[in-house]
A tleap script that builds the chain and sets N, CA, C and O, in Angstrom:
source leaprc.protein.ff14SB
mol = sequence {
  NMET LEU GLN GLY GLY HIE ARG VAL ILE VAL
  THR SER ASP LEU ASN ILE ILE ASN GLU VAL
  PHE VAL LYS GLN PHE HIE ALA PHE GLN ALA
  ARG GLN LEU HIE ALA SER ALA ALA ILE ASP
  GLN GLU ASN GLY THR ARG LEU ASN VAL PHE
  LEU THR GLN GLY ASN ARG TRP LYS ARG LEU
  ARG ALA LEU PHE ALA ALA SER LEU THR ILE
  SER LYS ILE LYS SER VAL ASP PRO ILE MET
  LYS ARG ALA ASN LYS GLU LEU ILE GLU VAL
  LEU ARG LYS HIE GLU ASN ASP VAL VAL ASP
  VAL ILE PRO MET ASN LYS GLY GLN GLY LEU
  PHE ASP GLY PRO GLY SER PRO GLY PRO GLY
  ALA ARG GLU ARG ALA LEU CYS VAL GLY THR
  GLY LEU ALA TRP GLN CILE
}
set mol.1.N position { 0.880 -1.134 -0.036 }
set mol.1.CA position { 0.007 0.013 0.012 }
set mol.1.C position { 0.892 1.203 0.004 }
set mol.1.O position { 1.960 1.191 0.617 }
set mol.2.N position { 0.460 2.283 -0.707 }
set mol.2.CA position { 1.219 3.541 -0.656 }
set mol.2.C position { 0.555 4.598 0.161 }
set mol.2.O position { -0.654 4.818 0.088 }
set mol.3.N position { 1.392 5.261 0.957 }
set mol.3.CA position { 0.843 6.426 1.667 }
set mol.3.C position { 1.760 7.633 1.263 }
set mol.3.O position { 2.869 7.839 1.758 }
set mol.4.N position { 1.168 8.394 0.315 }
set mol.4.CA position { 1.961 9.396 -0.316 }
set mol.4.C position { 3.001 8.664 -1.181 }
set mol.4.O position { 2.656 7.801 -1.989 }
set mol.5.N position { 4.180 8.997 -1.008 }
set mol.5.CA position { 5.276 8.340 -1.794 }
set mol.5.C position { 5.918 7.145 -1.064 }
set mol.5.O position { 6.909 6.588 -1.537 }
set mol.6.N position { 5.380 6.774 0.029 }
set mol.6.CA position { 6.012 5.771 0.846 }
set mol.6.C position { 5.218 4.457 0.818 }
set mol.6.O position { 3.990 4.445 0.900 }
set mol.7.N position { 5.959 3.369 0.701 }
set mol.7.CA position { 5.324 2.066 0.763 }
set mol.7.C position { 5.125 1.671 2.232 }
set mol.7.O position { 6.083 1.744 3.002 }
set mol.8.N position { 3.921 1.256 2.654 }
set mol.8.CA position { 3.647 0.937 3.994 }
set mol.8.C position { 2.984 -0.482 4.002 }
set mol.8.O position { 2.357 -0.907 3.031 }
set mol.9.N position { 3.166 -1.199 5.180 }
set mol.9.CA position { 2.503 -2.464 5.342 }
set mol.9.C position { 1.401 -2.254 6.353 }
set mol.9.O position { 1.618 -1.678 7.420 }
set mol.10.N position { 0.285 -2.698 6.031 }
set mol.10.CA position { -0.869 -2.658 6.935 }
set mol.10.C position { -1.420 -4.055 7.096 }
set mol.10.O position { -1.919 -4.634 6.132 }
set mol.11.N position { -1.341 -4.619 8.309 }
set mol.11.CA position { -1.707 -5.959 8.491 }
set mol.11.C position { -2.338 -6.172 9.879 }
set mol.11.O position { -2.059 -5.437 10.826 }
set mol.12.N position { -3.197 -7.201 9.968 }
set mol.12.CA position { -3.736 -7.599 11.299 }
set mol.12.C position { -3.349 -9.035 11.559 }
set mol.12.O position { -3.807 -9.627 12.536 }
set mol.13.N position { -2.515 -9.612 10.707 }
set mol.13.CA position { -2.050 -10.978 10.775 }
set mol.13.C position { -1.058 -11.018 11.899 }
set mol.13.O position { -0.034 -10.339 11.824 }
set mol.14.N position { -1.314 -11.797 12.965 }
set mol.14.CA position { -0.479 -11.833 14.122 }
set mol.14.C position { 0.855 -12.465 13.864 }
set mol.14.O position { 1.827 -12.146 14.550 }
set mol.15.N position { 0.944 -13.395 12.849 }
set mol.15.CA position { 2.221 -14.006 12.488 }
set mol.15.C position { 3.115 -13.011 11.868 }
set mol.15.O position { 4.297 -12.974 12.210 }
set mol.16.N position { 2.630 -12.180 10.958 }
set mol.16.CA position { 3.391 -11.143 10.381 }
set mol.16.C position { 3.860 -10.088 11.376 }
set mol.16.O position { 5.004 -9.638 11.317 }
set mol.17.N position { 2.983 -9.697 12.283 }
set mol.17.CA position { 3.358 -8.757 13.276 }
set mol.17.C position { 4.427 -9.311 14.207 }
set mol.17.O position { 5.364 -8.582 14.534 }
set mol.18.N position { 4.339 -10.535 14.643 }
set mol.18.CA position { 5.385 -11.239 15.375 }
set mol.18.C position { 6.755 -11.297 14.594 }
set mol.18.O position { 7.822 -11.014 15.139 }
set mol.19.N position { 6.656 -11.641 13.424 }
set mol.19.CA position { 7.810 -11.652 12.581 }
set mol.19.C position { 8.540 -10.321 12.503 }
set mol.19.O position { 9.758 -10.264 12.669 }
set mol.20.N position { 7.801 -9.262 12.253 }
set mol.20.CA position { 8.378 -7.923 12.148 }
set mol.20.C position { 8.815 -7.387 13.439 }
set mol.20.O position { 9.937 -6.885 13.508 }
set mol.21.N position { 8.035 -7.436 14.500 }
set mol.21.CA position { 8.319 -6.782 15.773 }
set mol.21.C position { 9.207 -7.576 16.679 }
set mol.21.O position { 9.914 -6.984 17.494 }
set mol.22.N position { 9.213 -8.925 16.583 }
set mol.22.CA position { 10.027 -9.696 17.455 }
set mol.22.C position { 11.194 -10.401 16.717 }
set mol.22.O position { 12.359 -10.180 17.049 }
set mol.23.N position { 10.898 -11.181 15.795 }
set mol.23.CA position { 11.925 -12.052 15.178 }
set mol.23.C position { 12.925 -11.212 14.351 }
set mol.23.O position { 14.137 -11.419 14.416 }
set mol.24.N position { 12.390 -10.283 13.592 }
set mol.24.CA position { 13.296 -9.498 12.612 }
set mol.24.C position { 13.160 -8.024 12.982 }
set mol.24.O position { 13.157 -7.208 12.059 }
set mol.25.N position { 13.056 -7.639 14.138 }
set mol.25.CA position { 12.985 -6.164 14.447 }
set mol.25.C position { 14.236 -5.398 14.048 }
set mol.25.O position { 14.141 -4.203 13.766 }
set mol.26.N position { 15.372 -6.012 14.013 }
set mol.26.CA position { 16.586 -5.409 13.577 }
set mol.26.C position { 16.575 -5.009 12.129 }
set mol.26.O position { 17.329 -4.115 11.746 }
set mol.27.N position { 15.746 -5.636 11.291 }
set mol.27.CA position { 15.743 -5.355 9.805 }
set mol.27.C position { 14.670 -4.255 9.501 }
set mol.27.O position { 14.655 -3.707 8.399 }
set mol.28.N position { 13.793 -3.944 10.463 }
set mol.28.CA position { 12.707 -2.958 10.209 }
set mol.28.C position { 13.044 -1.766 11.075 }
set mol.28.O position { 13.064 -1.868 12.302 }
set mol.29.N position { 13.310 -0.638 10.443 }
set mol.29.CA position { 13.558 0.552 11.252 }
set mol.29.C position { 12.647 1.735 10.958 }
set mol.29.O position { 12.659 2.732 11.680 }
set mol.30.N position { 11.845 1.617 9.879 }
set mol.30.CA position { 10.929 2.737 9.495 }
set mol.30.C position { 9.631 2.525 10.200 }
set mol.30.O position { 8.899 1.570 9.940 }
set mol.31.N position { 9.353 3.447 11.111 }
set mol.31.CA position { 8.093 3.405 11.838 }
set mol.31.C position { 7.428 4.770 11.643 }
set mol.31.O position { 8.072 5.810 11.781 }
set mol.32.N position { 6.186 4.751 11.333 }
set mol.32.CA position { 5.422 5.991 11.212 }
set mol.32.C position { 5.028 6.600 12.516 }
set mol.32.O position { 4.336 5.963 13.309 }
set mol.33.N position { 5.433 7.782 12.759 }
set mol.33.CA position { 5.077 8.487 13.958 }
set mol.33.C position { 3.910 9.519 13.662 }
set mol.33.O position { 3.794 10.064 12.564 }
set mol.34.N position { 3.106 9.732 14.666 }
set mol.34.CA position { 2.041 10.706 14.516 }
set mol.34.C position { 2.680 12.068 14.472 }
set mol.34.O position { 3.707 12.290 15.113 }
set mol.35.N position { 2.085 13.002 13.714 }
set mol.35.CA position { 2.630 14.347 13.530 }
set mol.35.C position { 2.858 15.017 14.828 }
set mol.35.O position { 3.799 15.804 14.922 }
set mol.36.N position { 2.038 14.764 15.904 }
set mol.36.CA position { 2.262 15.436 17.175 }
set mol.36.C position { 3.598 14.973 17.830 }
set mol.36.O position { 4.078 15.641 18.746 }
set mol.37.N position { 4.190 13.876 17.392 }
set mol.37.CA position { 5.402 13.406 18.010 }
set mol.37.C position { 6.641 13.795 17.207 }
set mol.37.O position { 7.743 13.314 17.472 }
set mol.38.N position { 6.447 14.661 16.233 }
set mol.38.CA position { 7.538 15.029 15.361 }
set mol.38.C position { 8.518 15.919 16.189 }
set mol.38.O position { 8.198 16.983 16.719 }
set mol.39.N position { 9.744 15.347 16.229 }
set mol.39.CA position { 10.822 16.111 17.098 }
set mol.39.C position { 12.078 15.941 16.250 }
set mol.39.O position { 12.138 15.111 15.342 }
set mol.40.N position { 13.076 16.754 16.577 }
set mol.40.CA position { 14.353 16.689 15.962 }
set mol.40.C position { 15.010 15.355 16.194 }
set mol.40.O position { 15.397 15.084 17.331 }
set mol.41.N position { 15.164 14.520 15.231 }
set mol.41.CA position { 15.727 13.162 15.477 }
set mol.41.C position { 17.175 13.103 15.815 }
set mol.41.O position { 17.679 12.078 16.274 }
set mol.42.N position { 17.862 14.215 15.588 }
set mol.42.CA position { 19.318 14.282 15.864 }
set mol.42.C position { 19.626 14.942 17.227 }
set mol.42.O position { 20.506 14.490 17.960 }
set mol.43.N position { 18.890 16.008 17.545 }
set mol.43.CA position { 19.236 16.787 18.717 }
set mol.43.C position { 18.120 16.904 19.732 }
set mol.43.O position { 18.285 17.570 20.754 }
set mol.44.N position { 16.973 16.264 19.471 }
set mol.44.CA position { 15.824 16.391 20.357 }
set mol.44.C position { 16.119 15.906 21.815 }
set mol.44.O position { 16.739 14.860 22.004 }
set mol.45.N position { 15.686 16.648 22.790 }
set mol.45.CA position { 15.909 16.302 24.166 }
set mol.45.C position { 14.861 15.196 24.642 }
set mol.45.O position { 15.070 14.580 25.687 }
set mol.46.N position { 13.837 14.976 23.936 }
set mol.46.CA position { 12.796 14.006 24.270 }
set mol.46.C position { 12.982 12.679 23.624 }
set mol.46.O position { 12.076 11.846 23.669 }
set mol.47.N position { 14.119 12.439 23.022 }
set mol.47.CA position { 14.301 11.180 22.217 }
set mol.47.C position { 14.245 9.973 23.150 }
set mol.47.O position { 14.937 9.930 24.168 }
set mol.48.N position { 13.400 8.978 22.786 }
set mol.48.CA position { 13.339 7.719 23.542 }
set mol.48.C position { 12.862 6.726 22.489 }
set mol.48.O position { 12.670 7.066 21.322 }
set mol.49.N position { 12.678 5.488 22.940 }
set mol.49.CA position { 12.311 4.424 21.984 }
set mol.49.C position { 11.000 4.574 21.334 }
set mol.49.O position { 10.758 3.993 20.276 }
set mol.50.N position { 10.088 5.383 21.964 }
set mol.50.CA position { 8.825 5.612 21.370 }
set mol.50.C position { 8.757 6.749 20.397 }
set mol.50.O position { 7.831 6.822 19.588 }
set mol.51.N position { 9.724 7.646 20.456 }
set mol.51.CA position { 9.714 8.823 19.544 }
set mol.51.C position { 10.822 8.922 18.561 }
set mol.51.O position { 10.928 9.909 17.833 }
set mol.52.N position { 11.667 7.901 18.520 }
set mol.52.CA position { 12.758 7.922 17.543 }
set mol.52.C position { 12.438 7.053 16.319 }
set mol.52.O position { 11.515 6.239 16.314 }
set mol.53.N position { 13.229 7.270 15.318 }
set mol.53.CA position { 13.084 6.523 14.073 }
set mol.53.C position { 14.445 6.136 13.552 }
set mol.53.O position { 15.465 6.628 14.033 }
set mol.54.N position { 14.466 5.241 12.553 }
set mol.54.CA position { 15.721 4.908 11.877 }
set mol.54.C position { 16.687 4.117 12.764 }
set mol.54.O position { 16.280 3.324 13.612 }
set mol.55.N position { 17.959 4.359 12.540 }
set mol.55.CA position { 19.015 3.689 13.250 }
set mol.55.C position { 18.977 3.915 14.699 }
set mol.55.O position { 19.307 3.014 15.470 }
set mol.56.N position { 18.574 5.120 15.132 }
set mol.56.CA position { 18.577 5.503 16.558 }
set mol.56.C position { 17.545 4.507 17.234 }
set mol.56.O position { 17.834 3.877 18.251 }
set mol.57.N position { 16.343 4.413 16.604 }
set mol.57.CA position { 15.297 3.517 17.168 }
set mol.57.C position { 15.826 2.072 17.247 }
set mol.57.O position { 15.628 1.388 18.251 }
set mol.58.N position { 16.513 1.610 16.156 }
set mol.58.CA position { 16.997 0.178 16.209 }
set mol.58.C position { 17.966 0.018 17.363 }
set mol.58.O position { 17.909 -0.993 18.062 }
set mol.59.N position { 18.885 1.007 17.600 }
set mol.59.CA position { 19.849 0.879 18.645 }
set mol.59.C position { 19.161 0.879 20.036 }
set mol.59.O position { 19.519 0.076 20.898 }
set mol.60.N position { 18.172 1.781 20.252 }
set mol.60.CA position { 17.500 1.862 21.544 }
set mol.60.C position { 16.654 0.489 21.713 }
set mol.60.O position { 16.685 -0.139 22.771 }
set mol.61.N position { 15.960 0.105 20.686 }
set mol.61.CA position { 15.169 -1.098 20.811 }
set mol.61.C position { 16.072 -2.343 21.162 }
set mol.61.O position { 15.700 -3.204 21.959 }
set mol.62.N position { 17.255 -2.374 20.524 }
set mol.62.CA position { 18.165 -3.546 20.805 }
set mol.62.C position { 18.673 -3.550 22.257 }
set mol.62.O position { 18.899 -4.613 22.836 }
set mol.63.N position { 18.853 -2.328 22.850 }
set mol.63.CA position { 19.397 -2.215 24.197 }
set mol.63.C position { 18.400 -2.872 25.214 }
set mol.63.O position { 18.859 -3.461 26.193 }
set mol.64.N position { 17.124 -2.792 25.019 }
set mol.64.CA position { 16.241 -3.445 26.065 }
set mol.64.C position { 15.394 -4.511 25.507 }
set mol.64.O position { 14.410 -4.889 26.143 }
set mol.65.N position { 15.706 -5.033 24.350 }
set mol.65.CA position { 14.904 -6.169 23.753 }
set mol.65.C position { 14.938 -7.386 24.789 }
set mol.65.O position { 13.919 -8.058 24.947 }
set mol.66.N position { 16.018 -7.648 25.439 }
set mol.66.CA position { 16.123 -8.827 26.257 }
set mol.66.C position { 15.190 -8.688 27.485 }
set mol.66.O position { 14.734 -9.697 28.023 }
set mol.67.N position { 14.907 -7.454 27.928 }
set mol.67.CA position { 14.025 -7.286 29.081 }
set mol.67.C position { 12.558 -7.259 28.734 }
set mol.67.O position { 11.709 -7.068 29.605 }
set mol.68.N position { 12.262 -7.445 27.490 }
set mol.68.CA position { 10.793 -7.500 27.033 }
set mol.68.C position { 10.335 -8.891 26.782 }
set mol.68.O position { 9.606 -9.146 25.824 }
set mol.69.N position { 10.750 -9.805 27.628 }
set mol.69.CA position { 10.231 -11.197 27.482 }
set mol.69.C position { 8.872 -11.307 28.101 }
set mol.69.O position { 8.531 -10.522 28.986 }
set mol.70.N position { 8.089 -12.253 27.665 }
set mol.70.CA position { 6.750 -12.417 28.180 }
set mol.70.C position { 6.770 -12.657 29.687 }
set mol.70.O position { 5.932 -12.123 30.413 }
set mol.71.N position { 7.774 -13.501 30.182 }
set mol.71.CA position { 7.788 -13.777 31.603 }
set mol.71.C position { 8.089 -12.522 32.409 }
set mol.71.O position { 7.526 -12.357 33.491 }
set mol.72.N position { 8.970 -11.610 31.921 }
set mol.72.CA position { 9.279 -10.452 32.635 }
set mol.72.C position { 8.121 -9.463 32.644 }
set mol.72.O position { 7.863 -8.800 33.649 }
set mol.73.N position { 7.455 -9.377 31.561 }
set mol.73.CA position { 6.245 -8.522 31.464 }
set mol.73.C position { 5.139 -9.027 32.401 }
set mol.73.O position { 4.474 -8.244 33.080 }
set mol.74.N position { 4.954 -10.415 32.420 }
set mol.74.CA position { 4.013 -10.972 33.380 }
set mol.74.C position { 4.385 -10.755 34.814 }
set mol.74.O position { 3.512 -10.630 35.673 }
set mol.75.N position { 5.604 -10.710 35.078 }
set mol.75.CA position { 6.025 -10.493 36.565 }
set mol.75.C position { 5.619 -9.077 37.042 }
set mol.75.O position { 5.409 -8.882 38.239 }
set mol.76.N position { 5.506 -8.089 36.134 }
set mol.76.CA position { 5.195 -6.764 36.457 }
set mol.76.C position { 3.670 -6.583 36.555 }
set mol.76.O position { 3.213 -5.609 37.153 }
set mol.77.N position { 2.916 -7.451 36.012 }
set mol.77.CA position { 1.402 -7.328 35.917 }
set mol.77.C position { 0.815 -7.111 37.368 }
set mol.77.O position { 0.041 -6.172 37.553 }
set mol.78.N position { 1.138 -7.896 38.325 }
set mol.78.CA position { 0.440 -7.672 39.663 }
set mol.78.C position { 0.781 -6.248 40.252 }
set mol.78.O position { -0.056 -5.650 40.928 }
set mol.79.N position { 1.942 -5.752 40.003 }
set mol.79.CA position { 2.330 -4.445 40.486 }
set mol.79.C position { 1.452 -3.389 39.754 }
set mol.79.O position { 0.929 -2.480 40.399 }
set mol.80.N position { 1.288 -3.507 38.414 }
set mol.80.CA position { 0.512 -2.543 37.646 }
set mol.80.C position { -0.936 -2.711 38.053 }
set mol.80.O position { -1.615 -1.691 38.170 }
set mol.81.N position { -1.445 -3.832 38.269 }
set mol.81.CA position { -2.850 -3.970 38.682 }
set mol.81.C position { -3.101 -3.353 40.069 }
set mol.81.O position { -4.158 -2.770 40.312 }
set mol.82.N position { -2.100 -3.489 40.992 }
set mol.82.CA position { -2.271 -2.872 42.306 }
set mol.82.C position { -2.278 -1.316 42.176 }
set mol.82.O position { -3.099 -0.628 42.782 }
set mol.83.N position { -1.350 -0.813 41.379 }
set mol.83.CA position { -1.227 0.604 41.134 }
set mol.83.C position { -2.575 1.157 40.511 }
set mol.83.O position { -3.054 2.233 40.869 }
set mol.84.N position { -3.118 0.386 39.607 }
set mol.84.CA position { -4.306 0.781 38.923 }
set mol.84.C position { -5.499 0.844 39.947 }
set mol.84.O position { -6.303 1.776 39.929 }
set mol.85.N position { -5.567 -0.177 40.820 }
set mol.85.CA position { -6.661 -0.181 41.787 }
set mol.85.C position { -6.547 0.944 42.789 }
set mol.85.O position { -7.570 1.512 43.173 }
set mol.86.N position { -5.337 1.297 43.236 }
set mol.86.CA position { -5.137 2.391 44.116 }
set mol.86.C position { -5.421 3.725 43.471 }
set mol.86.O position { -5.941 4.615 44.145 }
set mol.87.N position { -5.099 3.920 42.162 }
set mol.87.CA position { -5.427 5.085 41.488 }
set mol.87.C position { -6.950 5.250 41.387 }
set mol.87.O position { -7.494 6.324 41.646 }
set mol.88.N position { -7.612 4.169 41.009 }
set mol.88.CA position { -9.088 4.202 40.917 }
set mol.88.C position { -9.688 4.601 42.307 }
set mol.88.O position { -10.622 5.402 42.349 }
set mol.89.N position { -9.212 4.103 43.340 }
set mol.89.CA position { -9.725 4.397 44.705 }
set mol.89.C position { -9.517 5.910 44.972 }
set mol.89.O position { -10.424 6.571 45.478 }
set mol.90.N position { -8.356 6.445 44.644 }
set mol.90.CA position { -8.108 7.831 44.841 }
set mol.90.C position { -9.104 8.721 43.992 }
set mol.90.O position { -9.661 9.709 44.471 }
set mol.91.N position { -9.278 8.296 42.717 }
set mol.91.CA position { -10.182 9.048 41.887 }
set mol.91.C position { -11.696 8.944 42.355 }
set mol.91.O position { -12.474 9.886 42.203 }
set mol.92.N position { -12.032 7.841 42.885 }
set mol.92.CA position { -13.427 7.640 43.423 }
set mol.92.C position { -13.601 8.548 44.675 }
set mol.92.O position { -14.635 9.192 44.849 }
set mol.93.N position { -12.597 8.575 45.503 }
set mol.93.CA position { -12.616 9.395 46.759 }
set mol.93.C position { -12.733 10.913 46.467 }
set mol.93.O position { -13.300 11.680 47.246 }
set mol.94.N position { -12.172 11.297 45.315 }
set mol.94.CA position { -12.188 12.734 44.973 }
set mol.94.C position { -12.943 12.864 43.645 }
set mol.94.O position { -12.474 13.542 42.731 }
set mol.95.N position { -14.094 12.225 43.538 }
set mol.95.CA position { -14.847 12.192 42.299 }
set mol.95.C position { -15.196 13.561 41.710 }
set mol.95.O position { -15.156 13.715 40.490 }
set mol.96.N position { -15.525 14.523 42.504 }
set mol.96.CA position { -15.963 15.814 42.055 }
set mol.96.C position { -14.863 16.851 42.143 }
set mol.96.O position { -15.133 18.043 41.996 }
set mol.97.N position { -13.659 16.439 42.373 }
set mol.97.CA position { -12.531 17.323 42.479 }
set mol.97.C position { -11.590 17.296 41.236 }
set mol.97.O position { -11.619 16.365 40.432 }
set mol.98.N position { -10.783 18.332 41.125 }
set mol.98.CA position { -9.713 18.233 40.122 }
set mol.98.C position { -8.544 17.449 40.673 }
set mol.98.O position { -8.076 17.747 41.772 }
set mol.99.N position { -8.053 16.447 39.942 }
set mol.99.CA position { -7.018 15.614 40.435 }
set mol.99.C position { -5.778 15.670 39.498 }
set mol.99.O position { -5.871 15.297 38.328 }
set mol.100.N position { -4.652 16.126 40.008 }
set mol.100.CA position { -3.394 16.139 39.244 }
set mol.100.C position { -2.791 14.770 39.467 }
set mol.100.O position { -2.523 14.411 40.614 }
set mol.101.N position { -2.567 13.998 38.433 }
set mol.101.CA position { -1.923 12.689 38.553 }
set mol.101.C position { -0.513 12.889 38.120 }
set mol.101.O position { -0.259 13.028 36.923 }
set mol.102.N position { 0.440 12.912 39.051 }
set mol.102.CA position { 1.884 13.168 38.798 }
set mol.102.C position { 2.746 12.180 39.486 }
set mol.102.O position { 2.393 11.721 40.572 }
set mol.103.N position { 3.886 11.815 38.904 }
set mol.103.CA position { 4.880 11.074 39.634 }
set mol.103.C position { 5.354 11.907 40.833 }
set mol.103.O position { 5.641 13.097 40.700 }
set mol.104.N position { 5.429 11.272 41.984 }
set mol.104.CA position { 5.774 12.038 43.196 }
set mol.104.C position { 7.285 12.406 43.112 }
set mol.104.O position { 7.671 13.549 43.357 }
set mol.105.N position { 8.101 11.429 42.769 }
set mol.105.CA position { 9.552 11.652 42.641 }
set mol.105.C position { 9.959 11.676 41.278 }
set mol.105.O position { 10.198 10.615 40.702 }
set mol.106.N position { 10.069 12.843 40.664 }
set mol.106.CA position { 10.308 12.918 39.206 }
set mol.106.C position { 11.587 12.348 38.728 }
set mol.106.O position { 11.702 11.996 37.554 }
set mol.107.N position { 12.590 12.235 39.612 }
set mol.107.CA position { 13.828 11.661 39.231 }
set mol.107.C position { 13.895 10.161 39.301 }
set mol.107.O position { 14.883 9.578 38.854 }
set mol.108.N position { 12.893 9.511 39.839 }
set mol.108.CA position { 12.858 8.034 39.988 }
set mol.108.C position { 12.189 7.403 38.806 }
set mol.108.O position { 11.390 8.020 38.101 }
set mol.109.N position { 12.532 6.169 38.610 }
set mol.109.CA position { 11.899 5.414 37.623 }
set mol.109.C position { 10.536 4.884 38.095 }
set mol.109.O position { 10.193 5.039 39.267 }
set mol.110.N position { 9.760 4.265 37.204 }
set mol.110.CA position { 8.420 3.855 37.632 }
set mol.110.C position { 8.387 2.839 38.716 }
set mol.110.O position { 7.439 2.850 39.502 }
set mol.111.N position { 9.333 1.968 38.825 }
set mol.111.CA position { 9.293 0.923 39.831 }
set mol.111.C position { 10.332 1.073 40.899 }
set mol.111.O position { 10.678 0.104 41.573 }
set mol.112.N position { 10.855 2.315 41.073 }
set mol.112.CA position { 11.703 2.547 42.244 }
set mol.112.C position { 10.862 2.486 43.500 }
set mol.112.O position { 9.634 2.461 43.417 }
set mol.113.N position { 11.487 2.462 44.646 }
set mol.113.CA position { 10.747 2.452 45.909 }
set mol.113.C position { 9.920 3.600 46.148 }
set mol.113.O position { 10.052 4.618 45.468 }
set mol.114.N position { 9.018 3.495 47.132 }
set mol.114.CA position { 8.073 4.556 47.410 }
set mol.114.C position { 8.824 5.762 48.041 }
set mol.114.O position { 9.786 5.579 48.787 }
set mol.115.N position { 8.381 6.944 47.739 }
set mol.115.CA position { 9.049 8.129 48.321 }
set mol.115.C position { 8.199 8.607 49.427 }
set mol.115.O position { 7.141 8.063 49.741 }
set mol.116.N position { 8.754 9.759 50.070 }
set mol.116.CA position { 8.079 10.304 51.161 }
set mol.116.C position { 7.379 11.588 50.656 }
set mol.116.O position { 7.865 12.209 49.710 }
set mol.117.N position { 6.274 11.987 51.255 }
set mol.117.CA position { 5.495 13.158 50.857 }
set mol.117.C position { 6.360 14.398 51.015 }
set mol.117.O position { 7.086 14.526 52.001 }
set mol.118.N position { 6.288 15.318 50.048 }
set mol.118.CA position { 7.065 16.534 50.150 }
set mol.118.C position { 6.293 17.553 51.015 }
set mol.118.O position { 5.100 17.414 51.287 }
set mol.119.N position { 7.040 18.566 51.422 }
set mol.119.CA position { 6.400 19.588 52.250 }
set mol.119.C position { 5.272 20.297 51.469 }
set mol.119.O position { 5.373 20.522 50.263 }
set mol.120.N position { 4.204 20.636 52.197 }
set mol.120.CA position { 3.096 21.346 51.614 }
set mol.120.C position { 2.082 20.483 50.837 }
set mol.120.O position { 1.112 21.004 50.287 }
set mol.121.N position { 2.304 19.226 50.802 }
set mol.121.CA position { 1.341 18.333 50.107 }
set mol.121.C position { 0.105 18.146 51.007 }
set mol.121.O position { 0.232 17.721 52.155 }
set mol.122.N position { -1.080 18.463 50.485 }
set mol.122.CA position { -2.282 18.286 51.289 }
set mol.122.C position { -2.574 16.845 51.481 }
set mol.122.O position { -2.972 16.428 52.569 }
set mol.123.N position { -2.385 16.057 50.437 }
set mol.123.CA position { -2.713 14.630 50.603 }
set mol.123.C position { -1.991 13.891 49.522 }
set mol.123.O position { -1.985 14.357 48.382 }
set mol.124.N position { -1.402 12.804 49.794 }
set mol.124.CA position { -0.772 12.033 48.755 }
set mol.124.C position { -1.179 10.529 48.975 }
set mol.124.O position { -1.103 10.014 50.090 }
set mol.125.N position { -1.578 9.904 47.953 }
set mol.125.CA position { -1.923 8.472 48.024 }
set mol.125.C position { -0.815 7.648 47.394 }
set mol.125.O position { -0.643 7.692 46.176 }
set mol.126.N position { -0.072 6.913 48.168 }
set mol.126.CA position { 1.113 6.223 47.710 }
set mol.126.C position { 0.741 4.845 47.146 }
set mol.126.O position { -0.082 4.140 47.730 }
set mol.127.N position { 1.331 4.470 46.041 }
set mol.127.CA position { 1.213 3.120 45.588 }
set mol.127.C position { 2.492 2.425 46.049 }
set mol.127.O position { 3.526 2.510 45.387 }
set mol.128.N position { 2.413 1.744 47.177 }
set mol.128.CA position { 3.522 1.182 47.925 }
set mol.128.C position { 4.291 0.254 46.976 }
set mol.128.O position { 3.669 -0.560 46.292 }
set mol.129.N position { 5.657 0.356 46.915 }
set mol.129.CA position { 6.450 -0.508 46.057 }
set mol.129.C position { 6.546 -0.087 44.654 }
set mol.129.O position { 7.325 -0.737 43.957 }
set mol.130.N position { 5.885 0.905 44.096 }
set mol.130.CA position { 6.034 1.327 42.735 }
set mol.130.C position { 6.642 2.658 42.534 }
set mol.130.O position { 7.070 2.979 41.425 }
set mol.131.N position { 6.700 3.447 43.556 }
set mol.131.CA position { 7.260 4.829 43.455 }
set mol.131.C position { 6.298 5.769 42.821 }
set mol.131.O position { 6.681 6.895 42.502 }
set mol.132.N position { 5.035 5.371 42.609 }
set mol.132.CA position { 4.015 6.291 42.102 }
set mol.132.C position { 3.251 6.928 43.215 }
set mol.132.O position { 3.089 6.341 44.284 }
set mol.133.N position { 2.761 8.169 42.970 }
set mol.133.CA position { 1.940 8.771 43.896 }
set mol.133.C position { 0.914 9.650 43.107 }
set mol.133.O position { 1.156 10.098 41.986 }
set mol.134.N position { -0.238 9.856 43.779 }
set mol.134.CA position { -1.222 10.738 43.261 }
set mol.134.C position { -1.420 11.829 44.181 }
set mol.134.O position { -1.805 11.631 45.333 }
set mol.135.N position { -1.159 13.033 43.693 }
set mol.135.CA position { -1.288 14.266 44.607 }
set mol.135.C position { -2.626 14.885 44.409 }
set mol.135.O position { -3.037 15.144 43.278 }
set mol.136.N position { -3.306 15.125 45.476 }
set mol.136.CA position { -4.711 15.680 45.373 }
set mol.136.C position { -4.557 17.101 46.014 }
set mol.136.O position { -5.530 17.849 46.098 }
savepdb mol mol.pdb
quit
């Protein structure tokens, strides 16, 4: 199929998707990004595996390909479910309020340990063990 002057593959065949994204990901580097994600591919400060293209995307994808196994993703599932339940509880508790959902410790990764509430926080609902917090 052509999209403008570019050939694109459009499929819902799971075998082809598995072949392209898992088995031969190193051979496929052209990914279409939404126009809202258009950033400088050479000097952009927000470059990550989701927003890069070409050889940079291939390099970033190869760096963490080993950590994207099914068993490792499944091991994170209970943590994500617990975080989801706690967020829903906070949102229900403050149903008619404006809620800012922000990471409490901006320098930490998603699954770093829980942080302590900063000064001036009216209320923080901690998702224990994930490093996430919802500030109300």
